[in-house]
Legacy VTK file of the C-alpha trace (Angstrom):
# vtk DataFile Version 3.0
C-alpha trace
ASCII
DATASET POLYDATA
POINTS 389 float
-15.786 -25.033 13.741
-12.365 -24.134 12.348
-9.068 -25.787 13.331
-8.783 -23.636 16.449
-12.213 -24.602 17.741
-13.976 -21.337 16.989
-16.973 -21.114 14.670
-16.909 -18.725 11.746
-19.706 -16.664 13.302
-17.779 -16.376 16.587
-14.647 -15.364 14.690
-16.485 -12.587 12.880
-18.079 -11.319 16.082
-14.716 -11.282 17.848
-13.229 -9.328 14.954
-15.941 -6.675 15.058
-15.501 -6.226 18.811
-11.741 -5.869 18.390
-12.268 -3.135 15.815
-13.898 -0.888 18.363
-10.701 -0.907 20.359
-8.526 -0.169 17.325
-10.218 3.069 16.294
-8.126 6.154 16.942
-8.101 9.856 16.086
-7.047 10.781 12.581
-4.339 13.164 13.669
-3.235 11.401 16.810
0.292 10.816 18.136
3.002 11.051 15.503
0.834 12.870 12.952
2.334 16.334 13.344
3.749 18.036 10.264
7.271 16.957 9.342
8.111 20.380 7.958
11.525 21.809 7.203
13.224 23.501 10.108
13.699 27.305 10.034
16.407 28.264 7.560
16.637 24.748 6.159
17.226 24.216 2.440
16.641 20.943 0.574
19.569 19.775 -1.556
18.191 18.217 -4.767
19.023 14.639 -5.658
21.175 14.156 -8.742
19.243 11.069 -9.836
15.807 12.477 -10.604
13.225 9.961 -11.883
12.752 9.652 -15.626
9.748 11.213 -17.331
6.703 8.951 -17.443
6.427 7.679 -21.046
3.138 8.294 -22.903
1.807 4.689 -22.668
2.171 4.706 -18.868
0.518 8.113 -18.406
-2.878 6.481 -18.785
-2.117 4.397 -15.676
0.199 6.494 -13.487
-1.113 9.910 -12.462
0.110 11.803 -9.404
3.353 10.672 -7.758
4.862 11.571 -4.405
7.804 13.949 -4.781
10.170 12.740 -2.084
12.079 16.009 -1.782
8.792 17.738 -0.918
7.914 15.300 1.869
6.853 17.524 4.744
3.948 15.817 6.499
3.365 12.402 8.012
-0.164 12.365 6.573
0.000 12.748 2.792
-2.477 15.413 1.621
-5.145 13.920 -0.624
-4.239 16.091 -3.611
-0.606 14.919 -3.369
-1.382 11.234 -2.826
-0.254 9.013 -5.702
-2.835 7.736 -8.177
-2.916 4.635 -10.370
-5.896 3.673 -12.547
-5.783 0.679 -14.881
-8.964 1.705 -16.683
-10.686 5.080 -16.970
-11.918 6.618 -13.731
-15.634 5.762 -13.735
-18.362 8.388 -13.373
-20.596 7.153 -10.542
-23.845 8.616 -9.252
-23.378 8.196 -5.500
-27.120 8.502 -4.864
-28.006 5.663 -7.233
-24.935 3.543 -6.406
-25.338 0.307 -4.437
-22.842 -2.184 -3.023
-23.924 -5.744 -3.714
-22.729 -8.646 -1.546
-23.516 -12.061 -3.000
-22.155 -15.408 -4.077
-22.034 -18.101 -1.399
-24.149 -16.225 1.135
-27.602 -17.021 2.487
-28.875 -13.446 2.374
-27.493 -11.271 -0.465
-27.239 -7.592 0.442
-27.680 -4.364 -1.523
-26.464 -1.351 0.428
-26.519 2.370 -0.302
-23.773 4.723 0.830
-26.102 6.017 3.557
-26.654 2.407 4.723
-22.920 1.978 5.135
-22.445 5.314 6.888
-25.161 4.381 9.386
-23.064 1.434 10.565
-20.244 1.547 13.139
-17.384 3.675 11.856
-13.696 3.095 12.421
-10.491 4.624 11.142
-6.999 3.428 10.330
-3.834 5.234 9.260
-2.261 3.122 6.548
0.608 3.634 4.124
-0.326 2.327 0.690
2.404 1.508 -1.808
1.899 0.416 -5.397
3.686 -2.900 -5.925
5.286 -1.434 -9.079
6.905 1.414 -7.148
10.686 1.613 -7.807
10.389 -1.197 -10.335
10.582 1.241 -13.233
12.872 4.294 -13.643
9.904 6.646 -13.997
7.835 5.332 -11.085
9.452 6.158 -7.742
6.657 8.030 -5.944
3.977 5.355 -5.664
3.555 5.544 -1.890
1.559 7.653 0.542
0.161 7.652 4.061
-3.462 8.592 4.775
-6.171 8.266 7.376
-8.976 6.046 6.046
-12.483 6.030 7.523
-15.282 3.569 6.952
-17.092 0.546 8.321
-15.632 -2.932 8.975
-16.313 -5.565 6.316
-16.520 -8.604 8.624
-19.906 -7.788 10.240
-21.469 -7.274 6.805
-20.279 -10.683 5.628
-21.677 -12.173 8.817
-24.999 -10.451 8.192
-25.098 -11.868 4.660
-24.757 -15.362 6.139
-21.595 -17.013 4.834
-22.039 -20.533 3.544
-19.584 -23.035 4.995
-18.010 -23.859 1.632
-17.088 -20.218 0.952
-13.302 -19.720 1.029
-12.504 -16.761 -1.257
-13.846 -13.184 -1.403
-13.690 -11.215 -4.667
-13.880 -7.423 -4.801
-15.103 -5.941 -8.077
-14.598 -2.323 -9.069
-16.910 -0.316 -11.280
-14.004 0.429 -13.635
-13.982 -1.849 -16.678
-11.687 -2.210 -19.678
-11.070 -4.389 -22.688
-8.335 -6.991 -22.324
-6.957 -9.469 -24.819
-7.033 -13.136 -23.851
-5.795 -15.630 -26.484
-6.374 -13.115 -29.275
-9.916 -12.433 -28.090
-10.723 -8.949 -26.799
-13.016 -9.248 -23.816
-14.486 -6.697 -21.368
-13.275 -7.241 -17.816
-13.939 -5.310 -14.610
-11.066 -4.581 -12.298
-11.178 -7.223 -9.565
-8.968 -8.677 -6.857
-9.552 -11.399 -4.303
-8.250 -12.641 -0.969
-9.008 -15.550 1.319
-12.047 -15.382 3.565
-9.714 -15.289 6.574
-7.971 -12.185 5.214
-11.214 -10.534 4.138
-12.687 -10.932 7.623
-9.664 -9.444 9.356
-10.838 -6.778 11.829
-8.596 -4.302 9.994
-10.334 -4.633 6.603
-12.583 -1.647 5.891
-15.174 -0.503 3.390
-13.846 3.025 3.163
-15.763 6.197 2.254
-13.482 8.836 3.818
-9.861 9.859 3.274
-8.062 12.281 5.577
-11.319 13.269 7.262
-13.215 14.132 4.063
-15.363 12.125 1.644
-13.407 10.067 -0.875
-12.735 11.854 -4.154
-13.138 10.210 -7.547
-9.418 9.638 -8.144
-9.154 7.662 -4.893
-12.166 5.437 -5.353
-15.342 7.350 -4.493
-17.911 6.536 -3.377
-16.423 3.390 -1.772
-13.159 1.487 -1.822
-11.590 -1.407 0.013
-8.848 -0.673 2.530
-6.805 -3.742 3.449
-3.984 -2.551 5.750
-0.715 -4.385 5.185
-1.410 -5.157 1.511
0.002 -3.600 -1.636
-2.142 -0.982 -3.336
-3.468 -3.388 -5.971
-5.487 -5.223 -3.286
-7.205 -2.024 -2.111
-9.890 -2.031 -4.795
-11.293 1.387 -5.724
-14.790 2.256 -6.978
-16.067 -0.844 -5.215
-19.242 -2.206 -6.778
-19.680 -5.858 -5.846
-18.349 -8.390 -3.332
-18.729 -12.072 -4.123
-17.919 -15.109 -1.970
-16.557 -18.130 -3.882
-15.460 -21.671 -3.068
-12.407 -21.520 -5.352
-9.526 -19.188 -6.158
-10.430 -16.241 -8.364
-8.262 -16.179 -11.498
-9.055 -12.817 -13.101
-6.501 -10.748 -14.983
-5.166 -8.811 -11.977
-4.756 -11.977 -9.900
-3.485 -14.632 -12.300
-2.013 -12.890 -15.357
-1.011 -9.362 -14.375
0.564 -8.439 -11.022
2.372 -11.772 -10.928
5.948 -11.767 -9.608
8.307 -14.183 -11.349
11.520 -15.214 -9.606
14.186 -17.726 -10.546
15.197 -20.198 -7.835
17.851 -22.876 -7.560
16.604 -26.357 -6.685
19.037 -29.281 -6.657
21.267 -27.567 -9.202
18.388 -26.618 -11.492
16.912 -23.176 -12.147
13.135 -23.090 -11.738
10.562 -20.329 -12.109
8.494 -19.325 -9.113
5.351 -17.307 -9.907
3.314 -15.670 -7.150
0.448 -13.200 -7.154
1.279 -9.824 -5.587
-0.262 -9.681 -2.130
0.980 -8.358 1.177
3.384 -5.426 1.272
7.092 -6.059 1.851
9.556 -4.354 4.188
10.960 -1.188 2.651
12.530 2.209 3.283
13.650 5.144 1.172
15.809 8.239 1.638
13.448 11.159 1.030
15.637 14.244 1.122
18.798 15.879 2.429
18.384 19.268 4.087
21.090 21.827 4.805
20.918 24.345 7.648
23.827 26.669 8.443
26.400 24.139 7.234
24.828 21.129 8.962
23.046 18.403 7.014
20.115 16.169 7.885
19.027 13.039 5.991
15.289 12.341 6.152
13.405 9.239 5.019
10.531 6.845 5.574
10.138 3.124 6.305
7.026 0.953 5.934
5.646 -2.429 4.852
6.118 -4.228 8.188
6.364 -3.395 11.915
9.568 -1.319 11.906
12.153 -1.891 14.627
15.035 0.168 13.215
16.399 1.952 10.163
20.058 2.204 9.167
21.726 4.522 6.671
24.959 4.128 4.720
26.794 7.104 3.223
28.992 6.103 0.289
30.592 2.778 1.289
30.838 3.551 4.982
29.417 1.767 8.003
25.684 1.500 8.557
24.540 4.306 10.860
21.485 4.081 13.137
18.674 6.456 12.232
16.307 8.063 14.726
12.630 7.208 14.332
10.921 10.606 14.497
7.236 9.966 13.745
4.780 7.094 13.467
6.361 4.718 15.970
3.011 3.772 17.532
1.063 3.242 14.307
0.932 -0.360 13.122
0.197 0.201 9.431
1.650 3.681 8.846
5.117 4.599 7.669
7.783 5.751 10.082
9.787 8.916 9.459
13.477 8.720 10.337
16.454 11.107 10.362
20.248 10.970 10.455
22.453 13.955 11.223
25.274 14.220 8.673
28.138 16.279 10.067
30.786 17.928 7.877
30.268 16.024 4.602
33.093 16.460 2.119
32.432 18.328 -1.064
31.571 16.296 -4.114
29.179 13.530 -5.039
27.910 11.060 -2.425
25.534 8.124 -2.285
22.962 7.565 0.459
21.355 4.158 1.056
18.792 3.127 3.663
17.623 -0.223 4.958
14.747 -1.036 7.296
14.724 -3.785 9.922
11.421 -5.167 11.172
10.539 -6.430 14.638
11.138 -10.037 13.536
14.732 -9.197 12.597
14.201 -9.215 8.817
16.402 -6.755 6.925
15.386 -4.949 3.754
17.362 -6.775 1.042
20.204 -5.262 -0.966
19.783 -5.021 -4.715
22.140 -7.983 -5.222
20.195 -10.177 -2.796
18.755 -13.221 -4.658
15.229 -12.152 -3.714
15.748 -9.041 -5.836
18.468 -10.043 -8.300
16.596 -13.109 -9.596
13.287 -11.295 -9.987
12.153 -11.225 -13.623
9.302 -8.737 -13.165
9.237 -5.246 -11.678
6.561 -5.925 -9.044
7.458 -6.005 -5.325
10.705 -4.072 -5.748
11.630 -3.639 -2.104
15.413 -3.630 -2.477
17.538 -1.014 -0.734
17.269 2.363 -2.436
20.418 4.385 -3.111
20.233 8.074 -4.018
22.988 10.342 -5.355
23.634 13.867 -4.120
26.184 16.631 -4.696
27.576 18.608 -1.762
28.851 21.913 -3.151
LINES 1 390
389 0 1 2 3 4 5 6 7 8 9 10 11 12 13 14 15 16 17 18 19 20 21 22 23 24 25 26 27 28 29 30 31 32 33 34 35 36 37 38 39 40 41 42 43 44 45 46 47 48 49 50 51 52 53 54 55 56 57 58 59 60 61 62 63 64 65 66 67 68 69 70 71 72 73 74 75 76 77 78 79 80 81 82 83 84 85 86 87 88 89 90 91 92 93 94 95 96 97 98 99 100 101 102 103 104 105 106 107 108 109 110 111 112 113 114 115 116 117 118 119 120 121 122 123 124 125 126 127 128 129 130 131 132 133 134 135 136 137 138 139 140 141 142 143 144 145 146 147 148 149 150 151 152 153 154 155 156 157 158 159 160 161 162 163 164 165 166 167 168 169 170 171 172 173 174 175 176 177 178 179 180 181 182 183 184 185 186 187 188 189 190 191 192 193 194 195 196 197 198 199 200 201 202 203 204 205 206 207 208 209 210 211 212 213 214 215 216 217 218 219 220 221 222 223 224 225 226 227 228 229 230 231 232 233 234 235 236 237 238 239 240 241 242 243 244 245 246 247 248 249 250 251 252 253 254 255 256 257 258 259 260 261 262 263 264 265 266 267 268 269 270 271 272 273 274 275 276 277 278 279 280 281 282 283 284 285 286 287 288 289 290 291 292 293 294 295 296 297 298 299 300 301 302 303 304 305 306 307 308 309 310 311 312 313 314 315 316 317 318 319 320 321 322 323 324 325 326 327 328 329 330 331 332 333 334 335 336 337 338 339 340 341 342 343 344 345 346 347 348 349 350 351 352 353 354 355 356 357 358 359 360 361 362 363 364 365 366 367 368 369 370 371 372 373 374 375 376 377 378 379 380 381 382 383 384 385 386 387 388
């Protein structure tokens, strides 16, 4: 039994039952197109992102163009892509998912085996934890409907051993990494605690936006862990292994590590943490003009959103109206602010999100952002520049 008096098997069963109640239609409430209004014209931002430099082009592919944001569900061909190694060529018919490690009954499952199991769906906004941390990477976010089967019942079927505490997800993609001057092959892999892995929200996903996954988004199977940064949502999933210790692979212990400086008793200390759950964030997407009137449009995500506020230049914070996504736990919310009679010239527009616990998206000079030594988890308030002619 765990500390709350429930056995692991009971916990898993409860989670699978809960999942049935969480399933909802892909294009349900709040999913209507967020298209420009008749006669509306988008005013381009002055501060366009820098060009992706050649070394980063092997990792960063498609990015969201904020000024073109026109739908709550991001079309698959416009959804951002990040691949640390080459996209693997996988024969879906021959492919198998292996579940092993500290289990009593290892499993080997085909894609058809997984599709024959109970299916559920979640709308989830994924953001890369490096988004907005670099001047050329500002479109690493997107919202999609993900379909697949819950992970928890499969782990239960495999028979978890009591000493298992960590679950590692291995992708088929593999590269060569240097460790202490030795070049070693390493598959992409991430891990999370058994408690997180058996959340009723965690899916083995084979569909995106109502169609089979495509290669660039992890076909034939990927992990979907709602509420986590993109790095945790392993693509091209190949193997799941249960361990009794923390997994310390490259993308857990060496890369995707956030380093912050903290003050303790008058001393500066380094705090290093592995990138994990997504943080509260918002962004101005575009400014649209229609017959002399202006409308500011944006999105907020990363936590249950209670409100969004917008500041124009150095003025007061103005309340935004949540337009779409209010009832979706893991999906972004679209918001708008009407901007009446702006003066001609250059202006700045800043947004900040507030979650249901009262947390406020930090300003760029907040210690949580200002003392950060790495570009991961850059959830500071975003300011955009625009010219009103």
